[in-house]
N, C-alpha and C positions, 0 to 999 in steps of 0.2 A: 080366121077370127078367133077360134077356140085356142089355137096354138099360141097366138100372141098373148092372149089373156092369161093363159097358163104360165107363160114365160115371165110376164110381169109379176104374177103372184109369187112365183118362185124367187124372183129377185127381192121382192118385198120381204118374204120370209127370211131370206139370207141376211138382209139388213137388220131385221129384228133380232135374229140370232146373235149377230155381232154386238148389237147394243146390249142385249141381255147378258152376254158373257162379260162385257165391260162393267155392267152393273154389279155382277157377282164379285168381280175382283175388287171393286171399290167397297163393297159391303164387307168383305173379309178384312180389309184394312181399317175401315172406320164404320162402325155400326150406324145405320141411318136413323134419322129422327124425322118425325112427320113435318113436312114443310121445308125440310132441308135440302141437301144435295140430292138425296134419293128422289125427291119430288121433281127437281129440275131434270134429272135423267129420264124420269118417266114422261115428263112433258115433251122432252125431245123425242122420245120413242113414239109418243102419241102423235106428235106433229108429223114425223116421218111417215108413219103409217097412213095418215090422212092424205098427205101429198101423193103418196104412192097410189092410193085408191083413186084420187081425182085424175091423175095422169093416165091411168089405164083406160081402155075402151070400155064401153058399157059392160057391166058385169053379167056374164052368162049365168044361166041357172046352175045351181050347185051341182058339181059333178057327182055322179053316183059312185058307189063303192067299187064298181067294175070299170070306171073310167080310168084309163091307163096313166097318162103322163102326170097329171096333178097328184093323183094318189101315190104314184111311184115316188114323186119328189117329196111329198110329205112323209112318206114312210122312210125314205132315205134320211131325211133330216131327223126324224124321230130316232132312227137307229143310231145316227151319229151322236145325238145327245145322250142316248143310253150308254154308248161306248165311252164318251167323255166322263160321264158320271161315275164310272167304275174305275177310272185311272188311279185315283188317289182317294184314301179315306178322309182326307182333309178338305176335299172339294164338295161343294153343295150340289144337290140335285137340281137339274134345269127344269124350268116350268114348261110343260107340254101344252102346246096350243091345241084347242079342239078343232076338229075338221068342220064342225057345224056352227061354232060361235063366230060372230063377226070380230074383226080385229080390235075395234074399240072395246068391246065387251071383254075380250081376252086381256087387254092391257089393264083394264080396270080391276079385273079379278086378280091379276098378277100383283098389282100395286097393293090391294087390300090384303091379299094372302101374304105378301112379303112383310108388310108392317106387323100383321098379326103374329106371324111366326117369329119375327125379331123380338117383338115385345114379350111374347110368351117365353122365349129363350132367355131374355134378360131377367125376367122374374124367377125362372127356374135356376139360373146361375146364381142369383143372389141367395136363394134358399139353400142351395147346395154349399155355397161358400160359408154360410153361417154354421151349417152342420159339419162341414168338412173343410176347415181352413187350409189344410195341407193340399187341397185340390186333388185328392186321389181319385175322385169321381169326375169323369169328363162330362161337360155340359154340351148338349146337342140341340140343334134345330135344323130344319130342312124344308125345302119346297117339295111337295109331293105331286106327282102326276095323278090324274084321275085314274082310278083302278090300281094304284100302286101304294097301298096303305102302309106297309111295314118297312119299306126301304128307307133308311135314314143314314146320314153321314155327319160326323162331328165337324163343326166349323170353328168352335171356340178352343184355342190351344191352351195348354196348361200354363200357369204363371211363369214369368221369367224370374231371374235372380233378384232383381230389384223389388218385384212384387212379393216374392217370398220373404225378403228381408223386411218389407213393410208389414207383412202379416205376422212377423215374428215366427215364421216357420223355418227356424234355423237349420234343422236337420235336412229338410228338402233343399234349402239354399246351399248347404255344404255339399250335398250329393251332386248338385249341378256343377259346383266348382271342381269337385273331384273328377267328374265325367269330362269336363273341359280339359282338366290337367292331363288325364290319361290320353285324350285325343291329341293334345298338342305335343306331349313328350314321349308317348309310347306308341301311338299309331301313325304319327306324321313324321316324315323323314327329317324335316327341318321346321322348327316352331316359328310361327309368324311373330315378329317382334311386337307388333301392335297388340296382337291377341294375348301375348304373354304379359305385357304391361297392364292390359285391361284385367287379366286374371289376377295379377298381383294386387291391383287396386281393389278388386272385389274381395280378395282375401282379407285385406286390411279393414275394409268396411265391415265385413262379417265379424272379424275378431273384435272390433270395437263394440259392436252390438251385443255379442255374446258376453264380453267382459262386463258390460253395463248390466246385463241381466243377472249374471252371477253375483255382482256386487249388491243386487237388490234381494238376494236370497232370504235375508232375515227381516225384510220389510215388504214381503209380498202382500198384495191386496187379497181380499177374499174372493176376487173375481176368478173365474175359471181360466180366463185368458192369461192372467199373470202366472198361474201355476203351469199352464200349458207351455208358456214361453220358456220357463226354466227347464221343463222336461225336454223340450226340443233342443235347448242349448246343451244340455248334458249329452244327449244323443249325438249332437254335432261334434262335441269334444271327443267322444269315443270313436266316431268315424274318422276324424283327423288323426287320432292315435293309430288306428289301423292303417291309414294311408302312410303315415311315417314308417310303420313297420314294413310295409310293402316296398317302400323306397330303400330301406336298409338291405333288403334281399336282392335288389337289382344292382347291376354293375354300372348303370348309367349315372351321369352327373345330375344330381337333383336340382330343381329350380331354387332360386335364392331363398324362398320362404320355407324350404324343407331342411331339416325337420322342424315342424312348428312347435312341438312339445306343449300342446295345449293343456294336457293333464297337469304338467308341472306348473304351467302358468295359472291354471285354475286353482291349484293348491296355494300358490303364492297370493292370489287375489283374496281367497278366503282367510288366509293368515292376516293380511292387512285389514280385512273387514272386521275380524274378531278383535284385533288390537285397537282399531278405531272405536269400536263399541264399548270396550272396557276403559279406554282412555277418556271417552266422553259419554258416560252412561246417561240414561234418562234423568230428568230433573228429580231431585229428592222430594219425597213426600213429607207430610206433616209430622210423621213419627220420628223425623231426624232433627227436629228443632233443638232438642236438648243434648244432641251428640256433639262431640268434638269434631274438628275438621278431619282428623284421621279416621274416627269412627264413621262419620258420614261418608267418607270416600270408600271405605271398605264395604259398607252396607250398600251403597249405590252399585258398586261393581258386582257384589254378590247377587243383588236383585236382578241386574241385567243378565248375568250369567244364567240364573235360574229361568228367567222368561225366555231367553234365546234357546236354551237347550230344550225346553218344552216345545217351542215352535219347531225346532229341528225334527223332533221325534213325531210330532203331530202332522206337519205339513211338508217340510223339506225332504224328509226321508222318502216320501212317495214319488219324488221327482228323480230319484237316483236308482240305478239297478243295485240289487243286493250286494254284488261283488265289490262295489265301491265302498261299502261299509261307512257311509257318510256320517252316521250318528257317532261312531267311535272317533272318526276323524275330527269332527267338530269338538267332541269332548276333549280330545288331546290338545287342540288349539286353545280352548278356553282354560284348560287346566294349566298349560304352560304359561299362558299370558297372565292369568290370575296369580300364579305362583311368582312370576317375575315381579309383578307389582307389589306383592306382599313381602318379598325379600327386601325390596328397597325400603319399605316401611319398617321392617324388623331391624334394619341396620341402625335406626335411630335409638336413642335412649328414651324409652317410653315410660310414662307414668303408670301407676298401677291399673288405672281404669282402662287406658288404651291397651296395655299389655293383656289384660283380661279379655277385652273385646276382640283383639286380634287372635288370641289363642282359641277363643270359643268359635270363631269363624273357621279357623284351620282344623280344629279337632272335633267340633260338634256340628255347627250349622252347615258347612260345606259337605261333609259326609252325609248329613241328613237330607240334603237336596238330592244327592246321587242315589240315596236309598229309596227314594220315592218309586213306587211300582212302575209308573210309566217310563221313568228313566232307567231304572235298574234292569228292565227287560230288554233294553236296547243298547246299553253301554256297559262295557267291561270295566267296572270301577276299580277292581283290584289291580289292573294293569296300569292305572294312572299313578299310583304311588302317593307319597305325602306331598302336601303343598310346600312345606318348608323342610330343609335338610336338618339333620340332628344337631349340627353345630349352632343353628339359629333357634331350633325348637327347645333345646335343653335349658338355656338360660331363661327363656320365656316361661317354661313350666316351673322352674325354681322360683322365679319372682312371683308367679301366680299362686303357687302353693303356700309360699311364705306369707303372702297377704291373706289368704284364706285362713291360715292357722292363727295369725294375729287377730283377725276379725272374730274368729270363733272364741278365743280366750277372752276377748273384750266382752262379748255378748254374755257368755255364761258366768263370768265374774260379776257382771251387773245383776244377774238373776240372784246370785248368792248374796250380794250386798243388800239387795232389797229385802231378802228374808232376814238378814241380820238386823236391818233397820226396824223391822216389825218386832223382832225379839227385844231389842233395846227399848222400844216404846211400850213394852208390856202387853202387846196385843196377842190374843189367842189366834191360832190358825182358824181359817173358816171351816165350816162343816158342810158336808155333802151327804145327804141321807143319814144324818146323825154321826158321820165319821169325820174325824179330823183329816184334812188334806192340805198339801202344800204344793204350790206351782213349780217348785224348784226342779223336780225331776222332769216334769212334762216339758217345761220351757227349754231346759238344757238338751233333752233328747231331740226336740224339734230342731234346735240349732245344729246339733251334731249331724242328725240325719239329713237335713236339708243341704248343709254346706258340703259335707263329705260326698253325698250322693251326686250333687251337682259337679263337684270336682272330678269325681270318677267318670262322669259322662264327658267332661271337657278334656281331661288328659288321656282318657281311654285306657287307664291302667289302674286297677284297684290298689296295687301295692304302693304306687306313687301317691295316691289319694290318702292313704293311711298316715302319711306324714302330718296331715292336718291335726290328727288326734294324738300326736306323740307327746304333747304336754298335758294330756288329760289327767295323768297321775297327780300332777300338782294341784289341779282343781279338786280332785277327790280328797287329797290330804287336807286342803283348806276346809272342805265340807265336813270331814271327820273331826277336825279340830273344833269347828263351830258346834258340832253335835256333842262333843265332850264338855264344852263350856256350858251348854244347857243342862247337862246332867250334874256337873259339879256345882253350879250355882243353885240348883234345886229351888227355883222360884215357883210361885203358885201356878204359873202357866207352863212350867217345864214339862209336866206330863203330857199336856196337850201337844206341845211342840215335838216331843219324842214320838208320840203316836203318829203325828203327821210325817215325821222323818222316816218312821218304819215303812210307811206307804211309799215314800220316795226310794228307799233302799230296795224295796221289792221291784219297783219299776226299773231302776237302774240295772239290777241283776238280770232281769228278763231281757232287757235291751242288749246288754253286753253278751249274753249267751246266744240270743237269736240273730243278732246282727254283728257277729264276730268279725266279718270281713271288713268292717269299718275301722278296725283298730289293729295296731301292731300287737303281736301275741303277748309280749312282755308287759305292755301297757294294760291290756285286757286282764291279765292274771293279777297284776298289782291292784287294779281297781276292784276286782272281785274279792281279793283278800281284804282290802279296806272295808268293803261293804259288809263282809261277813263279821268283821270286828264291830262295825257299827250296829248291826242287828243284835249281836250277842250282848253288847253293852246296854242297848236299849231294853232287851229282855231282862237283863240282870237288874237294871234300874226299876223296871215296873214290877218284877216278881219278888224282889228282896223284901219289900214291906209285907207281902203275902206270907212268905215263909216265916217272917218274924212273928206274925200273929198266930200261925199254925204250930209254932215250935212247942208250946206246952202240950199240945195234943200228940205231936210226934213222940214225945218222951214216954207216952203210955204204951207205945207199940213194943211188943216183945217182952212185956212184963206180965206178972200174974194178973194184974187188972185188965190187961189187953184182951184176955179171953172173955171178958164181959162185953156184951154187945154195945152198951151205952158209951163205952170209951171211944170206939171208932165212929159212933154216931155223931159225937160232938166234933170230931175232926172233919167229917163231911159237911156238917152244917156251916162251920166257919169257912171252909173252902168255898162253898157255894156263895156266901156273902161276898167274899173277896173277888170271886169271878165276875160279879156284877160291876165291881169297880174298874174292871179292865175293859169295859165297853168303850166305844168311840174309835175303834180300829176298823179298817176295811176288812171285809170277810176273810180274805186270804191271810192277811196279817194277824187277824184274831185267831184263826185256826192254828197258825204257827206258834203264837204266844201261849195259848192254853194247852197246846200239845206239849210244849216244853214244860209247862207247869205240871202237867200230868206225869211226864217222865221224871221230873225232879221229885215229885211226891212219891212216886213208886220207888225211886232210888233210895229216898230217905226211909221209906217203909222197910225195904229189904235190909238196909244198913242197920236199922234198929233191931230187926229180927235176928240178924246174924251176930249181934252183939252178945247174945247168949245169956241174957238175964233170966229167961224162963227155962226151966228144966223139965223135959218131957221124959219122965222116968219109965213110963209103961205104955202099953198099947192104947189104953183108953185116953190118956192125955195127948198122945200123939194123934189119935183120931180127932179129938176135940180141936187141936191146933190145925189139923188139915181142914176141918169144916170152917174154922174161923178165917183162915187165910183165903180159902176159896170164896167165901161170902164177901170178905173185904174186897177182893179183886173184882167181883161182880158189881158191887155197889159203886166202887170207885170208877169203874168203866162206864156205868150207866150215867153217873153224874157228868162226866166230861163229854160223853157222847151227846148228852142232852144240850150241852153248851157249844157243840160244834166240832169237837176234837175228832180226829181220824186215827188216833194212835191205838188201834185195836191190839197190836202185838204186845203191849204192856200187860194186858190181862193174862196172856198166855204164860208170861214169865212167872207170875204169882201162882198160877194154876199148877205149873210143873214143880215149883218148890213145895206146894202143898202135897203133891203126890209123893214126893220124897219123904215127907214127914209121916205119911200114912203107911207106906210099905214096910214090911218086916223082913222079907227074904233078901239076902245079899244079892243074888243074881238079878232080882227085880229092881233093886235099888241101883245096881250097876247100869242096867238098861235105861233107867230114867235119867241118870246123870249123863250117860252117853248122848241121849236125846237132847238134853239141855245144853251140853257142851258143843254139839254139832250145830245147833241153832244159833248159839252165841259163843263164838270162839274166844271171846275175852274172859270167859269163865276160867278161873284159876284154881289150883289145888287149895289155896288158902280159903277161897269161898266155899269149896266142897267140904273142907275140914270143919269150918265154922258151922255149916249147915248140919253135918252129921253129929257134931258135938251136942246139938240140941236133943238128939236121941241118945240119952245117956245109957241105954241098955246095949248100945253097940260097943264092941271091944275095939281096942286100938288096932289090932290086926285086921279087923273087918274094915275099919276106916281106911287103912293103908291099901287094902285090895281095891276098894272103890276108887281111891285117888290114883292108883297105878293104872286102872282101866281108863280113867279120864286122860291121863298123861299120854297113854298109847294112842288114844283116839285123836287127840289134838295133833300129835306128830304125823299121823297118817293123813289127816284131812287138811285141805287147803282152804283157807278162809276166802269167801267171796268178797271182793272189794266193796260191794254194796251192802254187805251185812251190817245191821245196826249194832252199835256198841252200847252195852248197858253195864255189865259187871265191872268194867274198868272204872266206872264212876262210883262204884260202891267200895268205900274204904273199909278194909278189914284189918284189925290189929293182930 
């Protein structure tokens, strides 16, 4: 009875094992769902077990661990299951039935355990796929026997080609195709036709998806998946390039799709992409409303170029390996395409505004874009060259510079015409802090500086930009003529205008000297010469009335009355009154004017003294003359210093002359004359002779010795170009 029961139980276990293995095979093909096919199989398993139990004889007591046949059968079945579970890492572990649990309980536990393990594996697979779309981590789930906690086997296989393609894992998809290709053509004696056709079709599908991804390089979304797809596509392209290279090294006949030349195709796709984006740039914005069609077209292309290159260095660059140098590749494509479009535009006869706009984009705006730090650090701008060739660029520059020159002359002539209009209407110039000022210099300087500086930036050549000011000499001549008319007509408001003009002359001179790079050298020199003449004529106009009033006092110098103090006192008082009439000039111009007056008064003083009307017969009179000249020099200096003059050197001349009058020894006189002649090389023998004649106690031979000493000194010394000239202005008969 025991033997028959044991035999039935063994048959039942064998049947259950068969059903269980069938269930595992179906599970690997189609994951179960609750209530689906898995439930049907389990119901069958349940029914079979039930029928088997009812058909058997009454169940004996459970065999003990030492009971032979049943235990042996169960142990053999257990060992068989363990052996089968180790055959392949892709097969799942079998569920081990307990020796103590009833069959129904075992089936129920197996069902619950199977669904729980499948559901947990599905959740885990989803989580891993999100983190690892390339499926580099294998997903696992398994049935576990009681007491076998750590033994697991993967049952979910890695994605196939179609799944990789759908996930945009192009690198992995490409590797699969390469592996299949190697197997078919390198490892198999004769390639299967159907397998080759399938491989060719997969290659085509992959190529289409990669091309589509590359075409979207400049319109990637901010999502990580979009960037990841481009990265994977680039890796796939490089894998295919390596495979092409391997085929070149083999002697076998390659498949029809080799070489694929995906790198070459990639470059072509990007070229077409760049051309399309510049051919159809993004819609113009509001700032293009007032632009011509040519200007709007250029600006739209330029804006698109700028935005795309910024996107390349910020996003696209990170999808490519450094050796592909993608930033410079894109830069060359945009440079060449933009250049071709601008060449077509430059072939037309452009009006001045369109010409200027085109030239500024070529020489100013486009280089400015490339000079931005984020682009300059990733792009070799020097290797790109010019957007337009010289044969197209040169006529554009000439047209542009001619227009700028014409505009400048129109603007500055209007400024001068406005000043003439106010003069004709009898208006005085406006005052600023009590000083007469004119807007002529300020306005003209602003126009010159603005237009020439802008042209310099546009043409990127300072010498070319100087062409704009080549007609400035004509303007200065007109301004000088207007200045002379004011002086000649000598109207009541003439002095006010001349004082205002002196301020303009000063501004023009400073501008021509400090900003010399804006002018051709000959133009600058001619303008400076004209300004010097204007300043001198203005000084003469303003100072002539002063000298006319001081003339009676000049006539007393060098006479017997001159040695009386009150004579020079009257000269100083009259001079001080006239100096007040010279107010109304800016500080710098006032200093120059009264400095010139001080010099002219000193020249007149020396001229009158050397005229020789006073005779210094002895030492006492010579000493008196010394004290008078020295005192006059001190008081004259103090007067002008109080008025703002900085001509301290004029005091020194009178002091040295006074020393000559005092000295009695010939050697001492020689030394003083040498000192005077060294400081002022324009001192002549005539001047020395006239000065020594005042000392009537000197012999003719002594005077000759002193003059010879001066002559030798002047021959040996070389005058400093910056040395002030004084004695050449003192006429001696």
